[in-house]
N, C-alpha and C positions, 0 to 999 in steps of 0.2 A: 697823254692821258688826262682825263678830267679828275679833279679832286672833289671829295665830298665830305660832309660833316660826319665825324665819327664820335659817337657818344657812348663809351663802354658802360657807364653807369646806367644810362637809359636803356640800353640793350638788356642788361641784367635786371632791370627794374629795381634798382637799389639807390639809396641816397649817396651823395658824393663823399660823405664822411664814413661810409660803411667800412667795418673792419674786415680782416681776412676771413674770419669765420662766417660772417654774413655773405661775403662774396662767394665762398665755396658752397654754402647752402643754396644760394640763388642759382649758381651754375648747375649744380646737380639737379635741382628742380626743373629748370628750363631744358637742360640737356635730355632728361628723361622724357619730357613732353615733346620735344622737337626732333628726337633721333629718327632718321629715315626708316629704321626698322620698325618703329612703333607708330609713326605718324604718316598716314597715306597722302597728306597734303603735298602737292607738287612743289611747293616752296619750302618744304621741310628741310631739305638738304642745305639750301642756302641759309636758311634761318639758323640751323644747327652750327654751320661754320661761323656765322656771325657771332653766335653766343660763345663759341670756343675762342674766337679771336678776342672778344671783349674780356673774357676771363684771363687769357694769356697776357693781354695788355695790362690789366690791373694787378696781376700777381708777379709780373716780370720786373726787370730793372731797365727803365727807359734810357739810362745813361750809358748802358753797355753798347759798344760799337756793333753795327749790324752784321748780319750773316746768319746762315741757317742754324748755327749752333745756338743762337740767341733765343730761339723759339722754345721757351722753357715749359716743362710740364708743371702741374701743381706742386708746390713746394712740399718737401717731406716734413711733416709736422711730428714725426715719430709715432711710436706706439701710443694708443689712447685707451683709456679705461672704458668699460661698458657696464651699464646698470640694467638689471632686469629683476622680475619677480619669479619665484618658484612656489607653486601652489601645492600644499600638502593636505591630506585628510587629517582629522583630529587624531586618529590612531597613529598615523605615520609620524606626526609631530611628537606625540607622547613617547613612542617607543624608539624613535630614530629610524632612519631608512637610507637605502641607497637608491636614489631617484634618477631615472633617465631624464636628461634635459637637452633640448635642442638649442644650440647656440647659432644665432644668425649674426655673423660678424663680417666686417669689411677686411679684405686682404688685397695686396697688390695684384693688379691684372697680370696674368702670366703671358699675355700676348705682347704687351708693350713694356713689360717689366716695371709697371707702376709709373711710367713716364706720362701716360695719357696721349702720346702721339707715336706714330710709326713712320719710318722712312718711306718715301715714294720712289717708285722705279724711274719716274720722270719728273722734272720740275713742273710746277703748276703756278698759274697766275695767282697772285695774292688776292684773296677774296675781300680784304679790307680796303686796300688802296687801289685795287683794280689795275695793278701794274705800274702805278705812278711813283711808288716809293714814298708818298707823302699822304697824310690825312689831315683834314681840318678839324680841330677840336673846338670846344666852346670858346677858347681864348686865343688860339694861335694855330698856325700851320706847322705841323711837326713831322719829323721822319717817322715812317711807319715802323712801329716796333715789331710787328709780326714778321715782316720779311727783312727787317734791318735796313730798309731803304732800297732794296734791290728790285722790288716789284714782283718777285717770284719766291716760292717756298719749295722746300724739298721734303717737308714732313706734313702729315695730316693727322687729324684726331683719330684715335683708335676707336674702331667701331665696336669692338668687343666690350669695352667699358664705357662707351659713350664719351670718351675723352676725359673721364674723371681720374683715370689711373688706378681705380679700385673696383672690385666686384664684390658682390654679396655671396657668401658661401655658408651653407648649413653644415653643422657638425653635431653629432649626438655624443654627449659625455655622461658619465655616471657621477652624480654628485652625492657625497656622503653628508647626511644631515644628522647631527648628534641628537640624542634623546633630550626632550625637555626644552628645546629652543622655542621661544615665544614669537608670535607674529610681530613683524617689524624689525626683528633682529636680522643681522646681515652676515652672510657668508662671504669670505674674501678668497677668490681663487686666482692665484697668480698665473700669468701666461695664457689666460683664456679670454682676454679682451681683444680689441682690434689689433691686427697686425700692422707693422710698418714696413716700408720698402726694404729696410735693412734686415728684416727677418725677425725682429723681436715682436713681442705682443704685450699688450697692457694687462690690467687686472679686471676680472669679472666680479662685480659685486651683486650678489643675489639676495634679495629681500624676502624673508619668509612670509608667506600669506597662507591663511587657512581657507579651505573650501567651505562654502556655505553649508551649514548643518541645521536641519529643521527640528532636531531633537535636543541637542546639547548646545549650551551657550558658555563660552569661555569668558571669565571675568578675572583678569589678573592670572592667578594660578588656580582659582576656584572654578569648578564646573557646575553649572546650574542645569537642573532637569525638572520637568513637571511630571508628577507621578499620579495618574488616576487611581483612586481607591474607593471601594464600595463604602456606602454610608454605614453599613453594619460593621465593617472592619474598623472604621474610625471609632465606633462606639465600643466594640468588644476588644479591640486590640488583637495582637497576635503577630505571626511571622508575615513578612511582606518582602517580595523580591523587587529591588530597585534597579532600573536600567542604568548602566554605566558604560562608558566607551570601551573598556576592556573586558566587559562581561558583567552579569548581574551581581548585585551585592545584597545579601540577605540580612534583614534587620528585624528586631523585635519591636513591634509597635505598641506603645502604651495605650491602655483603654482611655477613651474619652478625648482623643485628638480632635481638634476643631478645624473648621473650614479655613483654608489658607495657611495652615500651620507649616512652618519651615523646619526641616531637620538638617543638621550640619554634621556630616560624617567626616571626621578629621582624618587627613592624610589620604583620602580616597579620590582626590582631584588630580590636577595636572602635575606631573613630577617636576622636580627641580632640574637644573642643568646637569647633563650627563645621566639623567634618569634617577637622580637622588630622591629617595622617599622621605628623607629628613626635611627637605625643603618643599615637599609636595603641598599643594593646596587642598581644599576640602571639596567634597561632593555635597552641594547644597540642593536639597530636595524639597520642592513645594508640593504638598499633598492637596489634591483636588478631588472632592467627593464626586462619585459617579452614581447617580440614582438608577434604580432598575427601570427598564423600559416597559416591561409587562409583568403583571402579577396575577397569579391564579387566586381563587377564593380562599384556599387554605393559607396562602402567604399573606393575604390581606388581613385575615383574622389574627394571625400571629403578630403582624405589625401593629394592629389595633390594640392588642393586649399589651404589647411593649410600650405603646404610646401612653396608655393609661398608667402604667408603672412610672414612666418618666414624669408625667404630669403630677404624680403624687410627691415627687421630689422637688416640685417647683418652689415651694416655700424655703427649701434649704439653699437652692442655687440662686434664686431671684426673689429675695424676701420683699423688696419694695414692690415688685409686680404682684406678688401674692397679696400684699396689703391693699393694693389698689382694687383687686378683684373682690376682696372681702368687703371693702367699703361700698363698692358698687352694688353687690348683692344685698347688702344690708339696707341700702337706700331705696330699693324697689318695694312697691306696695305689696 
């Protein structure tokens, strides 16, 4: 049998000093791309076997004596943790909630028991050395690690998991989120990370995220809201209902509030941890004047009379401006 150059790093498209994590990522990416069930290319099967062989070569032990038992599956790196975000509405975060959450995690393949390969009913010619038992690497001629120098194999990559030894499984769990948790804080859920072939599972770390809200803005534990109010209400004062996440808040507006005025309602904002009101923030309200769109004749006359009254108080509120007007009128012929 002829011998050919075998470059496992080139096959997996990685550098020669790539670590195990990089090798595994490259293998999964290429295996998904070239798996015959996913890729209709006639050369997909051969390419997939070559990718699997390169992975086995780089993750195995080339010093172990040959034999079919030497064809190792990906090494068991144990249970691994998982990180994800969980999105809550502002009200859910303030009050706390039990939130359904879909976990997409890796678990050992049930077909190959996480080994990544299955036994063949008949021996098959080694795809790497083409039966010669040897491969030519960049530096030397070496015994084929895939078949142990025998030229044939008795195992093949598992088609169910594309040879990775792992499959993706969805599971819906109910996550309890305590009241008053802030965005960016993390829930730690043991046993809900990725599974290991040994049966254990890592930890799931869920980061709290708030859904976008076009009415309320969270700043620390303060909640900011913009409240439209009629110009007459600003002038006259009186009761005003303020929108808040958990329901309207009734306030007494002092007469003469000005454009852009901010009101701070203590303890009406985002609660503390566990829903504590002692540590709650404030509800910060920005009053925005809302002029009337249409006026009838009677309303115009009423406003004109009000304007005359206000102008008479100009000297009290704006003495320098009143002085300017008096000087201007006195200077006219």
